[in-house]
Structures are given as structure tokens and as C-alpha cells.
TIZAZA-50593 format. One record per atom (N, C-alpha, C): residue in one letter; x, y, z. Coordinates in Angstrom, 3 decimals. Last residue first. Example, Ala and Ser with C-alpha at 12.3 -4.5 7.8 and 13.67 -1.06 7.14 Angstrom:
NODE/type/east/north/up
NODE/S/12.850/-2.250/7.080 .
NODE/S/13.670/-1.060/7.140 .
NODE/S/12.900/0.030/7.870 .
NODE/A/13.190/-5.690/7.800 .
NODE/A/12.300/-4.500/7.800 .
NODE/A/13.200/-3.300/7.800 .
This chain:
NODE/type/east/north/up
NODE/S/218.763/19.545/139.200 .
NODE/S/218.076/20.843/139.129 .
NODE/S/216.681/20.797/139.692 .
NODE/E/219.579/16.931/139.476 .
NODE/E/220.245/17.961/140.279 .
NODE/E/219.503/19.283/140.260 .
NODE/D/218.046/15.545/137.623 .
NODE/D/217.821/15.284/139.046 .
NODE/D/218.448/16.359/139.920 .
NODE/N/219.137/16.456/135.228 .
NODE/N/217.742/16.749/135.515 .
NODE/N/217.438/16.548/136.996 .
NODE/Q/221.682/15.397/135.362 .
NODE/Q/221.523/16.860/135.331 .
NODE/Q/220.104/17.254/135.666 .
NODE/K/220.990/12.677/135.281 .
NODE/K/221.689/13.217/136.440 .
NODE/K/221.557/14.735/136.490 .
NODE/R/219.852/12.482/132.736 .
NODE/R/219.019/12.214/133.906 .
NODE/R/219.664/12.778/135.172 .
NODE/L/222.086/13.101/131.137 .
NODE/L/220.908/13.966/131.125 .
NODE/L/220.011/13.753/132.341 .
NODE/I/223.749/10.925/131.838 .
NODE/I/224.191/12.303/132.069 .
NODE/I/222.998/13.250/132.102 .
NODE/L/222.187/8.748/130.981 .
NODE/L/222.550/8.886/132.396 .
NODE/L/222.973/10.308/132.729 .
NODE/G/222.076/9.289/128.202 .
NODE/G/220.855/9.271/129.008 .
NODE/G/221.140/9.415/130.490 .
NODE/V/224.776/8.957/127.547 .
NODE/V/224.128/10.265/127.353 .
NODE/V/222.848/10.352/128.181 .
NODE/A/225.051/6.226/128.155 .
NODE/A/225.843/7.233/128.869 .
NODE/A/225.221/8.623/128.739 .
NODE/F/223.300/5.085/126.300 .
NODE/F/223.064/4.895/127.727 .
NODE/F/223.813/5.947/128.536 .
NODE/G/224.558/5.763/123.928 .
NODE/G/223.225/6.291/124.205 .
NODE/G/222.877/6.183/125.675 .
NODE/C/226.874/4.195/124.333 .
NODE/C/226.973/5.658/124.196 .
NODE/C/225.626/6.317/124.472 .
NODE/L/225.765/1.627/124.381 .
NODE/L/226.468/2.126/125.561 .
NODE/L/226.623/3.649/125.518 .
NODE/A/224.801/1.516/121.773 .
NODE/A/223.858/1.438/122.895 .
NODE/A/224.509/1.951/124.180 .
NODE/A/227.204/1.609/120.330 .
NODE/A/226.235/2.701/120.188 .
NODE/A/225.238/2.703/121.340 .
NODE/I/228.251/-0.848/121.108 .
NODE/I/228.990/0.377/121.429 .
NODE/I/228.049/1.583/121.351 .
NODE/I/226.319/-2.487/119.991 .
NODE/I/226.441/-2.453/121.443 .
NODE/I/227.257/-1.250/121.898 .
NODE/P/226.657/-1.976/117.190 .
NODE/P/225.417/-1.578/117.879 .
NODE/P/225.543/-1.568/119.403 .
NODE/W/229.337/-3.028/116.859 .
NODE/W/229.060/-1.593/116.717 .
NODE/W/227.724/-1.196/117.330 .
NODE/F/229.012/-5.891/117.434 .
NODE/F/229.980/-5.034/118.120 .
NODE/F/229.601/-3.558/118.051 .
NODE/P/227.354/-7.493/115.887 .
NODE/P/226.825/-6.944/117.140 .
NODE/P/227.754/-5.942/117.832 .
NODE/V/229.217/-8.084/113.715 .
NODE/V/228.053/-7.215/113.494 .
NODE/V/227.474/-6.699/114.814 .
NODE/F/231.214/-9.885/114.626 .
NODE/F/231.542/-8.490/114.369 .
NODE/F/230.340/-7.571/114.151 .
NODE/L/230.146/-12.476/115.151 .
NODE/L/231.092/-11.841/116.063 .
NODE/L/231.176/-10.334/115.881 .
NODE/F/228.435/-13.124/113.102 .
NODE/F/227.949/-13.292/114.472 .
NODE/F/228.885/-12.658/115.491 .
NODE/D/230.029/-12.805/110.860 .
NODE/D/228.972/-11.820/111.120 .
NODE/D/228.484/-11.908/112.555 .
NODE/L/231.575/-15.018/110.587 .
NODE/L/232.155/-13.895/111.317 .
NODE/L/231.137/-12.796/111.590 .
NODE/G/230.121/-16.625/108.929 .
NODE/G/230.117/-16.937/110.352 .
NODE/G/230.698/-15.815/111.194 .
NODE/S/230.757/-15.743/106.392 .
NODE/S/229.484/-15.319/106.980 .
NODE/S/229.384/-15.636/108.467 .
NODE/T/232.940/-16.494/104.929 .
NODE/T/233.178/-15.629/106.088 .
NODE/T/231.884/-15.185/106.777 .
NODE/S/231.984/-17.881/102.781 .
NODE/S/232.808/-18.620/103.738 .
NODE/S/233.062/-17.806/105.007 .
NODE/R/228.597/-16.656/102.449 .
NODE/R/229.981/-16.834/102.004 .
NODE/R/230.747/-17.624/103.060 .
NODE/I/225.273/-16.473/101.374 .
NODE/I/226.196/-16.898/102.428 .
NODE/I/227.562/-17.194/101.816 .
NODE/A/223.394/-15.939/99.499 .
NODE/A/224.354/-14.873/99.787 .
NODE/A/225.363/-15.266/100.869 .
NODE/E/221.626/-18.008/99.379 .
NODE/E/222.492/-17.816/98.219 .
NODE/E/223.575/-16.767/98.479 .
NODE/P/220.068/-17.806/101.661 .
NODE/P/221.130/-18.821/101.643 .
NODE/P/222.077/-18.661/100.452 .
NODE/N/218.413/-15.736/103.102 .
NODE/N/219.286/-15.499/101.953 .
NODE/N/220.400/-16.537/101.871 .
NODE/Q/217.095/-16.522/105.383 .
NODE/Q/216.299/-16.033/104.260 .
NODE/Q/217.111/-15.842/102.986 .
NODE/D/219.186/-17.214/107.091 .
NODE/D/218.189/-18.231/106.732 .
NODE/D/217.380/-17.813/105.510 .
NODE/Q/220.467/-14.763/107.330 .
NODE/Q/221.172/-15.851/106.667 .
NODE/Q/220.223/-16.990/106.290 .
NODE/W/218.493/-13.336/108.719 .
NODE/W/218.906/-12.897/107.397 .
NODE/W/219.598/-14.028/106.642 .
NODE/R/218.379/-14.785/111.129 .
NODE/R/217.185/-14.694/110.272 .
NODE/R/217.573/-14.293/108.852 .
NODE/S/220.979/-14.329/112.094 .
NODE/S/220.516/-15.692/111.826 .
NODE/S/219.320/-15.691/110.887 .
NODE/I/220.901/-11.567/112.419 .
NODE/I/221.856/-12.168/111.485 .
NODE/I/221.413/-13.565/111.100 .
NODE/Q/218.896/-11.381/114.392 .
NODE/Q/218.724/-10.720/113.098 .
NODE/Q/219.662/-11.322/112.056 .
NODE/F/220.079/-12.752/116.531 .
NODE/F/218.849/-13.276/115.927 .
NODE/F/218.605/-12.667/114.552 .
NODE/I/222.193/-10.964/116.948 .
NODE/I/222.489/-12.351/116.576 .
NODE/I/221.263/-13.001/115.957 .
NODE/M/220.770/-8.681/117.725 .
NODE/M/221.554/-8.659/116.485 .
NODE/M/221.910/-10.069/116.019 .
NODE/A/219.696/-9.531/120.153 .
NODE/A/218.797/-9.205/119.045 .
NODE/A/219.539/-9.180/117.714 .
NODE/V/222.095/-9.773/121.577 .
NODE/V/221.255/-10.957/121.372 .
NODE/V/220.293/-10.715/120.211 .
NODE/P/223.025/-7.130/121.650 .
NODE/P/223.763/-8.138/120.882 .
NODE/P/222.953/-9.403/120.637 .
NODE/V/220.665/-5.951/123.122 .
NODE/V/221.139/-5.496/121.810 .
NODE/V/221.961/-6.562/121.076 .
NODE/I/220.351/-7.012/125.636 .
NODE/I/219.325/-7.305/124.637 .
NODE/I/219.841/-6.976/123.237 .
NODE/L/222.184/-5.930/127.264 .
NODE/L/222.542/-7.212/126.645 .
NODE/L/221.506/-7.659/125.622 .
NODE/L/221.121/-3.807/128.560 .
NODE/L/221.658/-3.554/127.224 .
NODE/L/222.139/-4.827/126.536 .
NODE/S/220.603/-4.589/131.101 .
NODE/S/219.503/-4.739/130.133 .
NODE/S/219.966/-4.435/128.707 .
NODE/A/222.915/-3.840/132.397 .
NODE/A/222.692/-5.264/132.132 .
NODE/A/221.584/-5.473/131.106 .
NODE/C/222.431/-1.109/132.611 .
NODE/C/223.552/-1.568/131.791 .
NODE/C/223.391/-3.050/131.453 .
NODE/G/220.233/-1.187/134.373 .
NODE/G/220.108/-0.607/133.038 .
NODE/G/221.206/-1.071/132.107 .
NODE/L/221.394/-2.279/136.639 .
NODE/L/220.307/-2.993/135.978 .
NODE/L/220.111/-2.484/134.553 .
NODE/K/223.228/-0.216/137.194 .
NODE/K/223.699/-1.579/136.951 .
NODE/K/222.638/-2.403/136.224 .
NODE/A/221.586/2.043/137.605 .
NODE/A/222.540/2.023/136.489 .
NODE/A/223.031/0.611/136.177 .
NODE/N/218.259/2.353/138.216 .
NODE/N/219.443/1.632/138.682 .
NODE/N/220.402/1.452/137.509 .
NODE/S/216.190/3.492/136.750 .
NODE/S/216.973/4.354/137.640 .
NODE/S/218.235/3.671/138.170 .
NODE/I/215.174/3.387/133.512 .
NODE/I/215.633/2.528/134.612 .
NODE/I/216.578/3.336/135.491 .
NODE/L/214.604/5.449/131.628 .
NODE/L/213.526/4.737/132.310 .
NODE/L/213.978/3.931/133.532 .
NODE/I/217.026/6.490/130.654 .
NODE/I/216.009/7.402/131.174 .
NODE/I/214.990/6.658/132.041 .
NODE/A/218.379/4.227/129.808 .
NODE/A/218.992/5.089/130.827 .
NODE/A/217.973/6.024/131.449 .
NODE/V/216.624/3.286/127.831 .
NODE/V/216.883/2.476/129.027 .
NODE/V/217.468/3.337/130.138 .
NODE/I/216.870/5.358/125.954 .
NODE/I/215.577/5.113/126.614 .
NODE/I/215.760/4.292/127.879 .
NODE/F/219.568/5.018/125.170 .
NODE/F/219.107/6.284/125.750 .
NODE/F/217.812/6.080/126.534 .
NODE/G/219.523/2.435/124.087 .
NODE/G/220.371/2.734/125.235 .
NODE/G/219.937/4.009/125.946 .
NODE/F/217.743/2.891/121.934 .
NODE/F/217.404/1.936/122.993 .
NODE/F/218.227/2.208/124.249 .
NODE/A/219.204/4.691/120.366 .
NODE/A/217.923/5.105/120.942 .
NODE/A/217.515/4.182/122.087 .
NODE/T/221.335/2.987/119.700 .
NODE/T/221.581/4.237/120.425 .
NODE/T/220.309/4.724/121.099 .
NODE/A/219.975/0.994/118.300 .
NODE/A/220.687/0.652/119.532 .
NODE/A/220.980/1.900/120.361 .
NODE/L/219.050/2.417/116.070 .
NODE/L/218.096/1.827/117.010 .
NODE/L/218.753/1.479/118.342 .
NODE/L/221.554/3.106/114.903 .
NODE/L/220.602/4.139/115.316 .
NODE/L/219.601/3.600/116.328 .
NODE/I/222.622/0.574/114.366 .
NODE/I/223.337/1.491/115.256 .
NODE/I/222.394/2.580/115.773 .
NODE/A/220.735/-0.412/112.574 .
NODE/A/220.955/-1.107/113.837 .
NODE/A/221.652/-0.200/114.839 .
NODE/G/221.065/1.379/110.461 .
NODE/G/219.789/1.326/111.174 .
NODE/G/219.926/0.648/112.522 .
NODE/E/223.664/0.669/109.718 .
NODE/E/223.371/2.035/110.150 .
NODE/E/222.071/2.095/110.935 .
NODE/I/223.447/-1.939/108.864 .
NODE/I/224.179/-1.680/110.100 .
NODE/I/223.905/-0.272/110.627 .
NODE/A/220.095/-2.633/107.715 .
NODE/A/221.499/-2.272/107.505 .
NODE/A/222.144/-1.943/108.847 .
NODE/M/217.925/-5.316/107.832 .
NODE/M/218.277/-4.027/108.371 .
NODE/M/219.777/-3.810/108.153 .
């Protein structure tokens, strides 16, 4: 999966979590699934493509989960705002 797909899925996941889980703290904690899933994805990709591993491939575990978790937090924030507006009306 490319980083663009990961960002899109993470945004959708954050939005869905915000809509489905009414407790904001529990919902935010459940977003920890995103970096853990990205670490497993990186590990799986590196296991399947040993010829493509470089000296800097270890940095993938630090920097690849960063953008999807930011996207998940943005999706979560949008979901909270929409749910709050829906509850007020």
C-alpha cells in the first residue's frame, strides 16, 4: 500500500471512530491502531521485498506511521465536530 492509501484509510478510520465511539478519550486511544497497523504493514513489506531493503529502511518504522496518524487525528476531529453539531440540533 502506498502512503497515499494509508493516509486515506487512516482519515476514514479516524472519522468512523469519532462517529461510533461517544467517549472522546476512548476514541482517541483507539487511534493507536493506526501506527501499530502501519508498523505491521512495513514489516510485511520488508519481509516480502528483501531485495529492496536499503541501509535507511529501518527509518521506515519511525517516519511512515507519522503521516497516517496525523490524518487519523484530523478525521477524528472532523467526526467529533460533526457529531457535536448533530447532537446540538
